[in-house]
Kinemage of the C-alpha trace (Angstrom):
@kinemage 1
@onewidth
@group {chain A} dominant
@subgroup {mainchain}
@vectorlist {calphas} color= white
{ca met a 1} P 55.016 -56.418 81.473
{ca leu a 2} L 57.545 -53.596 81.217
{ca gln a 3} L 55.306 -51.159 79.643
{ca phe a 4} L 52.536 -52.484 81.642
{ca leu a 5} L 54.366 -51.098 84.591
{ca leu a 6} L 55.632 -48.232 83.450
{ca met a 7} L 51.787 -46.770 82.920
{ca cys a 8} L 51.198 -48.142 86.564
{ca leu a 9} L 53.509 -45.628 88.029
{ca ala a 10} L 52.677 -42.630 85.202
{ca trp a 11} L 49.678 -42.963 86.474
{ca phe a 12} L 50.141 -43.393 90.094
{ca leu a 13} L 52.750 -39.658 89.580
{ca leu a 14} L 49.521 -38.129 87.542
{ca met a 15} L 47.652 -38.809 91.234
{ca leu a 16} L 49.858 -37.760 93.367
{ca gly a 17} L 51.054 -34.738 91.084
{ca phe a 18} L 46.800 -33.855 91.456
{ca val a 19} L 47.206 -34.733 95.425
{ca phe a 20} L 50.815 -32.256 95.793
{ca leu a 21} L 49.366 -29.774 93.980
{ca phe a 22} L 46.577 -28.712 96.166
{ca ser a 23} L 48.906 -28.421 99.134
{ca pro a 24} L 51.236 -26.281 100.371
{ca ile a 25} L 54.367 -27.549 99.479
{ca pro a 26} L 54.338 -26.891 95.484
{ca met a 27} L 55.680 -30.701 94.515
{ca gly a 28} L 52.395 -31.533 92.647
{ca ile a 29} L 54.203 -29.645 88.882
{ca val a 30} L 57.502 -32.005 89.485
{ca phe a 31} L 55.235 -35.617 90.015
{ca ile a 32} L 52.979 -34.485 87.077
{ca ala a 33} L 56.000 -33.681 84.580
{ca leu a 34} L 57.410 -36.981 85.509
{ca gly a 35} L 53.878 -38.645 85.517
{ca leu a 36} L 53.660 -37.250 82.119
{ca ser a 37} L 56.645 -38.389 81.026
{ca leu a 38} L 56.784 -41.789 81.620
{ca leu a 39} L 52.918 -41.540 79.474
{ca val a 40} L 54.689 -40.138 76.511
{ca tyr a 41} L 57.290 -42.845 76.685
{ca ala a 42} L 55.202 -45.712 77.783
{ca ser a 43} L 52.589 -45.438 74.960
{ca glu a 44} L 51.800 -44.465 71.460
{ca ala a 45} L 48.256 -43.141 71.918
{ca ile a 46} L 48.625 -40.815 74.364
{ca thr a 47} L 51.664 -39.360 72.718
{ca glu a 48} L 49.477 -39.112 69.270
{ca arg a 49} L 46.824 -36.943 71.283
{ca val a 50} L 49.359 -34.923 72.907
{ca val a 51} L 50.554 -33.735 69.671
{ca asn a 52} L 47.139 -33.223 67.928
{ca phe a 53} L 47.013 -31.025 71.285
{ca arg a 54} L 49.837 -29.383 70.629
{ca arg a 55} L 49.019 -28.925 67.349
{ca gln a 56} L 45.900 -27.128 68.098
{ca his a 57} L 47.151 -24.768 70.626
{ca his a 58} L 50.139 -22.792 69.012
{ca lys a 59} L 50.649 -20.477 71.946
{ca leu a 60} L 50.902 -23.569 73.547
{ca asn a 61} L 53.524 -25.104 71.853
{ca ala a 62} L 55.965 -22.131 71.444
{ca gln a 63} L 56.050 -22.426 75.567
{ca leu a 64} L 56.722 -26.513 75.450
{ca ile a 65} L 59.512 -25.583 72.547
{ca trp a 66} L 60.982 -22.571 74.604
{ca leu a 67} L 60.918 -25.397 77.469
{ca glu a 68} L 62.310 -28.631 75.916
{ca ala a 69} L 65.448 -26.168 74.959
{ca lys a 70} L 65.928 -25.163 78.749
{ca leu a 71} L 65.227 -28.814 79.755
{ca asn a 72} L 67.599 -29.834 77.578
{ca asn a 73} L 70.456 -30.678 79.943
{ca arg a 74} L 69.603 -31.008 82.960
{ca val a 75} L 66.248 -33.710 82.955
{ca arg a 76} L 66.822 -35.284 79.729
{ca phe a 77} L 63.837 -37.612 80.188
{ca val a 78} L 61.138 -35.264 80.031
{ca gly a 79} L 62.937 -32.302 77.556
{ca ser a 80} L 63.064 -35.903 75.441
{ca ala a 81} L 60.057 -37.357 76.065
{ca met a 82} L 58.610 -33.288 75.657
{ca ser a 83} L 60.391 -33.541 71.950
{ca lys a 84} L 58.629 -36.520 71.199
{ca thr a 85} L 55.300 -35.406 70.849
{ca arg a 86} L 56.326 -31.924 68.752
{ca pro a 87} L 53.814 -31.777 66.030
{ca phe a 88} L 56.707 -29.573 63.800
{ca gly a 89} L 60.499 -29.497 63.315
{ca pro a 90} L 61.924 -25.621 64.045
{ca asp a 91} L 61.931 -25.165 60.814
{ca glu a 92} L 58.866 -24.886 60.457
{ca met a 93} L 58.122 -22.338 63.550
{ca gly a 94} L 59.686 -20.340 62.438
{ca leu a 95} L 62.512 -21.035 65.224
């Protein structure tokens, strides 16, 4: 039941983020990041899809690793969800 509620909230935040993405107030990206983090936290299938996507797109993966380091202590929930989708360890990426 909790997983279902998290998934509903995540999809709601994603939709809200896409609506606010095109508004004059730049809050859409925040809602999108929170929604994606909740999806990764609540669903193993989505986590695997994100891992595969990051594995195929090395430049994006490198940028997300940099962003994980920046968010480490500031927004732990988003940072931990991003690190959960990391396809390689830091040693294998050459970092």
